[in-house]
C-alpha positions as CSV (number, residue, x, y, z in Angstrom):
1,X,69.5,137.1,128.2
2,X,71.6,134.5,126.4
3,X,68.5,132.9,124.7
4,X,67.6,136.4,123.4
5,X,71.1,137.0,122.2
6,X,71.2,133.6,120.4
7,X,67.8,134.3,118.8
8,X,69.0,137.7,117.6
9,X,72.1,136.1,116.1
10,X,70.0,133.5,114.2
11,X,67.7,136.2,112.9
12,X,70.7,138.3,111.8
13,X,72.3,135.3,110.0
14,X,69.0,134.4,108.3
15,X,68.3,137.9,107.1
16,X,69.0,138.6,103.5
17,X,70.0,142.2,104.4
18,X,71.5,143.3,107.6
19,X,72.1,146.7,109.1
20,X,75.7,147.4,109.8
21,X,74.7,149.5,112.8
22,X,73.1,146.5,114.4
23,X,76.2,144.3,114.2
24,X,79.0,146.0,112.4
25,X,81.7,143.5,113.4
26,X,79.7,140.6,112.0
27,X,78.9,142.5,108.9
28,X,82.6,143.2,108.3
29,X,83.4,139.6,109.0
30,X,80.9,138.4,106.4
31,X,81.2,141.0,103.7
32,X,84.9,141.9,103.9
33,X,87.0,139.5,105.9
34,X,85.9,136.1,104.4
35,X,85.8,137.4,100.8
36,X,89.3,138.6,101.2
37,X,90.4,135.3,102.6
38,X,88.9,133.3,99.8
39,X,90.4,135.7,97.2
40,X,93.9,135.2,98.7
41,X,93.5,131.4,98.8
42,X,92.3,131.4,95.2
43,X,95.0,133.5,93.7
44,X,98.2,132.2,95.4
45,X,100.2,129.3,93.8
46,X,100.7,127.0,96.8
47,X,98.4,124.3,95.6
48,X,99.1,124.6,91.9
49,X,102.8,124.5,92.7
50,X,102.3,121.0,94.2
51,X,101.5,119.6,90.8
52,X,105.1,119.9,89.7
53,X,106.3,118.1,92.9
54,X,105.8,114.3,92.7
55,X,104.4,113.0,96.0
56,X,105.7,110.0,97.9
57,X,102.9,109.5,100.4
58,X,100.4,108.1,97.9
59,X,100.6,106.3,94.7
60,X,101.8,107.1,91.2
61,X,100.6,110.3,89.7
62,X,100.1,112.0,93.0
63,X,101.2,115.4,94.4
64,X,102.3,116.3,97.9
65,X,101.0,119.4,99.5
66,X,103.5,121.7,101.2
67,X,103.5,122.4,104.9
68,X,102.1,125.8,104.2
69,X,99.0,124.4,102.5
70,X,98.4,122.0,105.4
71,X,98.7,124.9,107.9
72,X,96.3,127.0,105.9
73,X,93.8,124.2,105.8
74,X,94.1,123.9,109.5
75,X,93.6,127.6,109.9
76,X,90.5,127.6,107.7
77,X,89.1,124.7,109.7
78,X,89.5,126.6,113.0
79,X,88.0,129.8,111.6
80,X,85.0,127.9,110.3
81,X,84.6,126.1,113.6
82,X,84.7,129.4,115.5
83,X,82.1,131.0,113.1
84,X,79.8,128.1,113.5
85,X,77.8,126.0,111.0
86,X,75.0,128.5,110.4
87,X,77.4,131.3,109.6
88,X,79.4,129.1,107.3
89,X,76.3,127.8,105.6
90,X,75.0,131.3,105.0
91,X,78.2,133.1,103.9
92,X,81.4,131.0,103.6
93,X,80.0,128.1,101.6
94,X,78.8,130.2,98.7
95,X,82.1,132.1,98.5
96,X,83.9,128.8,97.7
97,X,81.2,127.2,95.6
98,X,80.8,130.2,93.3
99,X,84.3,129.2,92.0
100,X,84.2,125.4,92.6
101,X,80.9,124.6,91.0
102,X,79.1,125.6,87.8
103,X,76.2,124.4,85.7
104,X,76.8,121.9,82.9
105,X,77.7,123.6,79.6
106,X,79.0,126.7,81.2
107,X,82.4,127.7,79.7
108,X,85.1,127.9,82.4
109,X,88.0,130.2,81.9
110,X,91.6,129.0,82.6
111,X,91.7,131.5,85.4
112,X,88.7,129.9,87.1
113,X,90.2,126.4,86.5
114,X,93.4,127.5,88.4
115,X,91.3,129.0,91.2
116,X,89.4,125.7,91.5
117,X,92.6,123.8,92.0
118,X,93.7,126.3,94.6
119,X,90.4,126.3,96.6
120,X,89.7,122.5,96.5
121,X,91.7,121.4,99.5
122,X,90.6,124.4,101.6
123,X,86.9,123.7,101.0
124,X,86.9,119.9,101.1
125,X,89.1,119.6,104.2
126,X,88.8,123.0,106.0
127,X,85.2,124.1,105.4
128,X,83.1,120.9,105.1
129,X,84.1,119.7,108.6
130,X,82.0,122.5,109.9
131,X,79.2,122.2,107.3
132,X,78.7,118.6,108.1
133,X,78.9,115.1,106.6
134,X,76.0,115.7,104.1
135,X,77.9,118.5,102.4
136,X,81.2,116.6,102.5
137,X,79.5,113.6,100.8
138,X,77.6,115.7,98.2
139,X,80.6,117.8,97.2
140,X,83.1,115.0,97.1
141,X,80.8,112.8,95.0
142,X,80.0,115.6,92.5
143,X,83.6,116.6,92.2
144,X,84.8,113.1,91.7
145,X,82.2,112.4,89.0
146,X,82.8,115.7,87.3
147,X,86.6,115.1,87.2
148,X,86.2,111.5,85.9
149,X,83.6,112.5,83.3
150,X,85.3,115.9,82.5
151,X,82.0,117.8,83.1
152,X,81.2,121.2,84.6
153,X,84.6,122.6,83.8
154,X,86.6,119.9,85.5
155,X,89.2,117.6,83.7
156,X,91.0,114.4,84.4
157,X,94.2,116.3,84.7
158,X,92.9,117.4,88.1
159,X,92.7,113.9,89.5
160,X,96.0,114.1,91.3
161,X,94.8,117.2,93.3
162,X,91.6,115.5,94.4
163,X,93.5,112.3,95.4
164,X,95.9,114.2,97.5
165,X,93.1,116.3,99.0
166,X,91.3,113.0,100.0
167,X,94.6,111.8,101.5
168,X,95.0,115.0,103.5
169,X,91.3,114.8,104.6
170,X,91.8,111.2,105.9
171,X,94.8,112.3,107.9
172,X,93.3,115.6,109.1
173,X,89.9,114.1,110.0
174,X,90.0,110.4,110.7
175,X,86.2,110.3,111.1
176,X,85.9,111.2,107.4
177,X,87.3,107.8,106.4
178,X,84.0,106.1,107.0
179,X,82.2,108.8,104.9
180,X,84.6,108.3,102.0
181,X,84.3,104.5,102.2
182,X,80.5,104.7,102.1
183,X,80.7,107.0,99.1
184,X,83.1,104.8,97.2
185,X,81.0,101.8,97.8
186,X,78.1,103.6,96.3
187,X,80.1,104.4,93.2
188,X,81.6,100.9,92.5
189,X,78.5,100.2,90.4
190,X,78.5,103.6,88.6
191,X,77.7,103.2,84.9
192,X,80.7,105.3,83.8
193,X,83.9,103.3,83.4
194,X,86.1,106.2,84.2
195,X,84.3,106.8,87.5
196,X,84.9,103.2,88.6
197,X,88.5,103.5,87.6
198,X,88.8,106.7,89.7
199,X,87.1,104.9,92.6
200,X,89.8,102.3,92.5
201,X,92.5,105.0,92.7
202,X,90.9,106.4,95.8
203,X,90.6,103.0,97.4
204,X,94.3,102.7,96.7
205,X,94.9,105.7,98.8
206,X,92.7,104.5,101.6
207,X,94.7,101.3,101.9
208,X,97.5,103.4,103.5
209,X,95.3,105.2,106.0
210,X,92.6,102.8,107.2
211,X,92.9,99.9,109.7
212,X,93.5,96.2,108.8
213,X,89.9,95.5,109.8
214,X,88.6,98.2,107.5
215,X,90.7,96.8,104.7
216,X,89.3,93.3,105.3
217,X,85.7,94.4,105.6
218,X,85.4,97.4,103.2
219,X,88.4,97.9,100.9
220,X,89.3,94.3,99.8
221,X,85.7,93.3,99.0
222,X,85.3,96.4,96.8
223,X,88.6,95.6,95.0
224,X,87.6,92.0,94.4
225,X,84.2,93.3,93.0
226,X,85.9,95.7,90.6
227,X,88.6,93.2,89.6
228,X,85.7,91.1,88.3
229,X,84.2,94.1,86.5
230,X,82.7,93.5,83.0
231,X,85.1,96.1,81.5
232,X,88.7,94.9,81.1
233,X,90.1,98.4,81.7
234,X,88.5,98.5,85.1
235,X,89.9,95.0,85.8
236,X,93.4,96.2,84.8
237,X,93.2,99.2,87.2
238,X,92.1,96.9,90.1
239,X,95.4,94.9,90.0
240,X,97.7,97.5,91.6
241,X,95.4,98.2,94.6
242,X,95.2,94.4,95.2
243,X,99.0,94.3,95.2
244,X,99.1,97.2,97.7
245,X,96.8,95.3,100.0
246,X,99.4,92.5,100.1
247,X,102.1,95.0,100.8
248,X,100.2,96.8,103.6
249,X,98.9,93.9,105.7
250,X,100.3,90.8,107.4
251,X,97.0,89.2,108.2
252,X,97.1,85.7,106.7
253,X,93.3,85.6,106.0
254,X,93.5,88.8,103.9
255,X,96.6,87.6,102.1
256,X,94.9,84.3,101.2
257,X,92.0,86.2,99.6
258,X,94.5,88.4,97.7
259,X,96.2,85.3,96.4
260,X,92.9,83.7,95.4
261,X,91.9,86.8,93.5
262,X,95.2,87.1,91.7
263,X,94.8,83.5,90.6
264,X,91.3,84.3,89.2
265,X,92.8,87.3,87.4
266,X,95.5,85.2,85.9
267,X,92.9,82.9,84.4
268,X,92.0,85.8,82.1
269,X,94.1,85.6,79.0
270,X,93.9,89.4,78.3
271,X,97.3,90.7,77.4
272,X,97.0,94.0,79.2
273,X,95.8,92.4,82.4
274,X,98.7,89.9,82.4
275,X,101.2,92.8,81.8
276,X,99.7,94.8,84.7
277,X,100.0,91.7,87.0
278,X,103.7,91.3,86.1
279,X,104.3,95.0,86.7
280,X,102.5,94.8,90.1
281,X,104.6,91.8,91.0
282,X,107.6,94.0,90.5
283,X,106.3,96.6,92.9
284,X,105.4,94.0,95.5
285,X,108.6,91.9,95.3
286,X,110.9,94.2,97.4
287,X,108.1,95.1,99.9
288,X,106.5,91.9,101.0
289,X,107.5,89.1,103.3
290,X,109.9,86.6,101.8
291,X,107.4,83.7,102.4
292,X,104.7,85.4,100.3
293,X,107.2,86.3,97.6
294,X,108.6,82.7,97.4
295,X,105.3,80.9,97.7
296,X,103.1,83.2,95.6
297,X,104.8,85.6,93.3
298,X,107.8,83.7,92.0
299,X,106.0,80.5,91.0
300,X,103.4,82.5,89.2
301,X,106.0,84.7,87.5
302,X,107.7,81.6,86.2
303,X,104.4,80.3,84.9
304,X,103.8,83.6,83.1
305,X,107.3,83.7,81.6
306,X,106.9,80.1,80.5
307,X,103.6,80.8,78.8
308,X,105.1,83.9,77.2
309,X,107.8,81.7,75.5
310,X,105.0,80.2,73.5
311,X,103.3,83.4,72.3
312,X,103.1,84.0,68.6
313,X,102.3,87.7,68.9
314,X,105.8,89.3,68.9
315,X,104.6,92.6,70.2
316,X,102.8,91.0,73.2
317,X,105.7,88.6,73.8
318,X,108.2,91.5,73.9
319,X,106.1,93.6,76.3
320,X,105.6,90.7,78.8
321,X,109.3,89.8,78.5
322,X,110.4,93.4,79.3
323,X,108.0,93.6,82.2
324,X,109.2,90.2,83.5
325,X,112.8,91.4,83.3
326,X,112.0,94.5,85.4
327,X,110.2,92.3,88.0
328,X,113.1,89.9,88.3
329,X,115.4,92.9,88.7
330,X,113.2,94.3,91.5
331,X,114.9,91.6,93.6
332,X,117.9,93.9,93.7
333,X,118.9,94.2,97.3
334,X,116.5,91.6,98.5
335,X,117.6,88.8,100.9
336,X,116.9,85.5,99.2
337,X,117.6,81.8,100.1
338,X,119.7,79.4,98.1
339,X,116.6,77.3,97.7
340,X,114.7,80.2,96.1
341,X,117.6,80.9,93.7
342,X,117.7,77.2,92.6
343,X,113.9,76.7,92.4
344,X,112.7,80.0,91.0
345,X,115.2,82.7,90.1
346,X,117.6,80.8,87.9
347,X,114.9,78.8,86.1
348,X,112.9,82.0,85.6
349,X,115.8,83.9,84.2
350,X,116.6,81.0,81.8
351,X,113.0,81.1,80.6
352,X,113.3,84.8,80.2
353,X,116.5,84.3,78.1
354,X,114.3,82.4,75.6
355,X,112.6,85.8,74.9
356,X,115.8,87.8,74.8
357,X,115.9,87.6,71.0
358,X,112.9,89.9,70.9
359,X,114.5,92.4,73.3
360,X,117.3,94.9,72.8
361,X,120.8,93.5,73.1
362,X,121.2,95.3,76.5
363,X,118.6,93.0,78.0
364,X,120.3,89.8,76.9
365,X,123.6,90.9,78.3
366,X,122.1,91.7,81.7
367,X,120.0,88.5,81.9
368,X,123.1,86.5,81.1
369,X,125.0,88.4,83.8
370,X,122.3,87.8,86.4
371,X,122.2,84.1,85.7
372,X,126.0,83.8,85.9
373,X,126.1,85.7,89.1
374,X,123.5,83.4,90.7
375,X,125.1,80.2,89.5
376,X,128.6,81.4,90.6
377,X,127.4,82.5,94.0
378,X,125.7,79.2,94.7
379,X,128.8,77.3,93.7
380,X,131.1,79.5,95.8
381,X,128.8,79.3,98.8
382,X,128.6,75.5,98.6
383,X,132.4,75.3,98.4
384,X,132.8,77.5,101.5
385,X,130.1,75.7,103.4
386,X,131.9,72.4,102.7
387,X,135.2,73.8,103.8
388,X,133.8,75.2,107.0
389,X,132.1,71.9,107.7
390,X,135.4,70.0,107.4
391,X,137.2,72.5,109.7
392,X,134.5,72.4,112.4
393,X,133.4,68.8,112.8
394,X,132.0,69.4,116.2
395,X,129.1,71.6,114.9
396,X,126.1,70.3,112.9
397,X,124.3,73.7,112.8
398,X,124.8,76.3,110.1
399,X,123.7,78.9,112.7
400,X,127.2,78.5,114.3
401,X,128.9,79.5,111.0
402,X,129.5,82.9,109.6
403,X,130.1,82.9,105.9
404,X,130.7,85.6,103.5
405,X,130.8,85.3,99.7
406,X,131.4,88.2,97.4
407,X,131.3,88.0,93.7
408,X,131.5,90.7,91.0
409,X,130.9,89.9,87.4
410,X,130.3,91.6,84.1
411,X,132.0,94.8,85.0
412,X,132.2,97.3,82.2
413,X,135.1,99.7,81.7
414,X,132.3,102.3,81.3
415,X,129.6,101.8,83.9
416,X,127.4,104.5,82.2
417,X,127.0,102.3,79.1
418,X,123.5,100.9,79.4
419,X,124.5,97.8,77.4
420,X,126.7,96.6,80.3
421,X,126.2,95.7,83.9
422,X,127.9,95.2,87.2
423,X,126.4,92.5,89.4
424,X,127.3,90.8,92.6
425,X,125.9,88.2,95.0
426,X,126.9,88.0,98.6
427,X,125.9,85.7,101.4
428,X,124.3,87.9,104.0
429,X,123.7,85.6,106.9
430,X,122.8,82.1,108.0
431,X,119.7,81.0,109.9
432,X,118.2,78.0,111.6
433,X,115.3,77.9,109.1
434,X,114.9,75.5,106.3
435,X,117.2,76.5,103.4
436,X,119.6,78.4,105.7
437,X,121.9,79.7,103.0
438,X,120.9,83.3,102.4
439,X,122.1,85.7,99.7
440,X,121.5,89.3,99.0
441,X,121.2,90.2,95.4
442,X,122.9,93.3,94.1
443,X,122.2,93.9,90.4
444,X,123.4,97.3,89.6
445,X,123.1,97.1,85.8
446,X,120.6,99.3,84.1
447,X,118.8,99.6,80.8
């Protein structure tokens, strides 16, 4: 009986025309229910509305889907699973693809473009799980390429929607990560520069959702490959994902590979590449271990700043100086040792001061204030340590002392004036480690 019923179901689904009297409920489901669902999803503004809401779960230029979108995606997934692969292949798939796909050269109206944005997450995350891995790979690849190359009615303005959809897919269906990784690996040698750039942006998303082993085996090798790309624009776009790897992992072997690749990148004298490295250092600085910051970032930042002092191209020198300033200022709120201040921060800021003549007056005022705060804090801390040592001769360990140093300089009568700053350095704690004197920077000045 059941075999006969299943056979009848297959024959019904495979038929081009079916008699409502034979299976009226299924006919209604295929001809009325699903078309209505797709129409509702295509015409609401839940997904389009996300474009105006900057996301925080992924990188710059992203959007963040609302809970309503995520719940609807889950509902579509459950509906498709209940209907089965054959039914979805026969009826549901085409309802979505009629809007989402078109032949090259076909003019797409603004209304269809909006509907595409609306339907993208529901199809890619909710429907393809039932259709299978082959359809997921095919659709994701074609959509990624069409957006990157702006073909078949897609545009690069829709990158953020696809990136967030991929992020949602990875969290919604962990098994899809492997499929996405395989697809991106296939595309790192794509002949279109913009496709390779977009692949880097998607790898940047995967860094936050895959395991450390997957980063080591699949993500980092791809980033290294693309950071050695023949095109300089691709190499520039590879810098930030490499920095995000350093932020996301603690594995020493991976970090050593990141350091080695950054050193290779810095051998390139391309101005845009150097500028991107400095900017990425600024993003990394507050988010990585102190050891990595002090042994890797700060020494290289000083070298870049020193080399910038010798540049004859005023425009390039100004851009690097401005980026270096922002990177030094990213130390705001970071815990730093006295040794780090003496060896790296003060010398780096003094080198940066050599470029201050090419910057607005505001920058020179702030750099001077930051140098003064650091030098004053070190002097005061040394004085207090000496005093504490004389008062407590029975102790030779700084770990038994509790010191506090507070210093506020360069305070303007009008804190809203961008040409002034308020800065302070305070000792935060003492430790038994080498260079026990620890400070917490607090540079509140702004440009």
